[in-house]
GUKEVEX-388897 format. One record per residue: residue in one letter; x, y, z of N, C-alpha, C, CB in turn. Coordinates in steps of 0.2 Angstrom, whole numbers, plus 2048, in hexadecimal, padded with zeros to 3 digits. Glycine has a CB too. Example, Ala and Ser with C-alpha at 12.3 -4.5 7.8 and 13.67 -1.06 7.14 Angstrom:
<rs>
a8427E482783E7EA8278427F08278397EA82Ds8407F58238447FB8248408008278467FD81D
</rs>
This chain:
<rs>
mA2619FADFA211A4ADFA1D1A3AD8A241ABADFaA171A5AD9A131A4AD3A0F1AAAD2A0F19EAD3fA0E1ADACCA091B2ACAA031AFAC7A0C1B8AC6m9FD1B0AC99F71ADAC69F21B2AC39F41A8ACBg9EF1B1ABE9E91B5ABC9E31B4AC09E81B3AB5l9DF1B9ABF9D81B9AC39D41B2AC39D41BFAC1d9D61AEABD9D21A8ABC9D61A2AC09D21A7AB5g9DC1A4AC39E019FAC79E519BAC29DB199AC9r9E619EABC9EB19BAB79F219EAB99E919CAB0f9F7199AB99FD19BABAA0019FAB4A02195ABBmA021A5AB6A051AAAB1A0D1AAAB1A021B1AB2qA101A9AB7A171A9AB7A181A5ABDA1A1B0AB7vA1D1A0ABDA1F19CAC3A2719CAC3A1C195AC2nA2A19BAC9A3119AAC9A32192ACAA3419DAD0qA38191ACAA3A18AAC9A38186AD0A42189AC9aA38189AD5A35186ADBA2E183ADBA3618AAE2vA2A187AD7A23185AD6A2317FAD1A1F18BAD4cA27180ACCA2817AAC7A29174ACBA2D17CAC2rA2E174ACFA3116EAD3A2B16BAD7A3716FAD7mA28170ADBA2216EADFA1D16AADCA20175AE3fA1B16DAD6A15169AD3A18164ACEA1116FACFgA1E164ACCA2115FAC7A1F161AC0A1E158AC9yA1E167ABEA1C169AB8A2216EAB5A1516CAB7sA2216FAAFA27174AACA2317BAACA29173AA5eA26180AABA23187AABA1E187AA6A2818CAAAeA20184AA0A1B184A9AA15180A9CA1E181A94eA1517AA9FA10176AA1A0B17AAA6A12170AA4lA0E17DAABA0A181AB0A07187AADA0F183AB6sA0918AAA8A06190AA59FF18FAA3A0A193AA0g9FD188AA19F7187A9F9F2184AA49F7182A99l9F4184AAA9F1181AB09EE186AB59F517BAB3t9E9184AB89E7188ABE9E9185AC59DF189ABEf9E9189ACA9EB186AD09E5181AD39EC18CAD6q9DF183AD09D917EAD29DA177ACF9D3181ACFr9DD177ACA9DF170AC79E416CACB9E1171ABFl9E9170ACD9EE16DAD19ED16CAD89F4170AD0t9E816EADB9E616EAE29E2168AE49E2174AE5h9E4164AE99E015EAEB9D9160AEC9E415AAF0h9D415CAEA9CD15EAEB9CC15FAF39C9158AE9a9CF15CAF79CE15DAFF9D0164B019D1158B03n9D4167AFD9D716EAFF9D4173AFA9DF16DAFFl9D1171AF59CE176AF09CA17CAF39CB173AEBh9C617AAF89C1180AFB9C6185AFE9BC17DB00e9CB183B029CF187B069D318BB019D4183B0Bg9D6188AFC9DA18CAF79D5191AF39DC187AF2l9CF18FAF19CB194AEE9C919AAF39C4191AECd9C8199AF99C719EAFE9CD1A3AFE9C519BB05l9D31A0AFF9D91A4AFF9DA1A8AF99DF19FB00f9D91A5AF39DA1A8AED9D51AEAEC9D91A4AE7r9CE1ADAEE9C91B2AEE9CC1B8AF39C31B0AF0d9CE1B7AF99D01BCAFD9D61C0AFA9D31B9B04m9DB1BDAF79E01C0AF39DE1C5AEE9E61BBAF1v9D91C2AEA9D61C6AE49D31CCAE79D21C2AE0q9CF1CBAED9CC1D1AF09D01D6AF49C61CEAF4g9D61D4AF49DB1D9AF89DB1D7AFF9D91E0AF6q9D81D2B029D81D1B099DE1CDB0B9D21CDB0Ak9E21CAB079E81C7B089ED1C9B029E71BFB09d9F41C9B049F81CAAFF9FD1C4AFD9FD1D0B00h9FC1BFB009FF1B8AFF9FC1B3B02A071B9B01g9FE1ADAFF9FA1A7B029FF1A3B069F81A2AFD
</rs>
């Protein structure tokens, strides 16, 4: 699980997220999901993130 700020930056992550991305919690805290998302999937990720921020979805 990950908590992100409105700018997409990781604020808090669990160990599963760290393993999934191959970064430590400290390394992820300075990154955005946009930076870690493959360019072919970024548009979909941004749409999903926008929907969550606007309250249209509660999870991805």
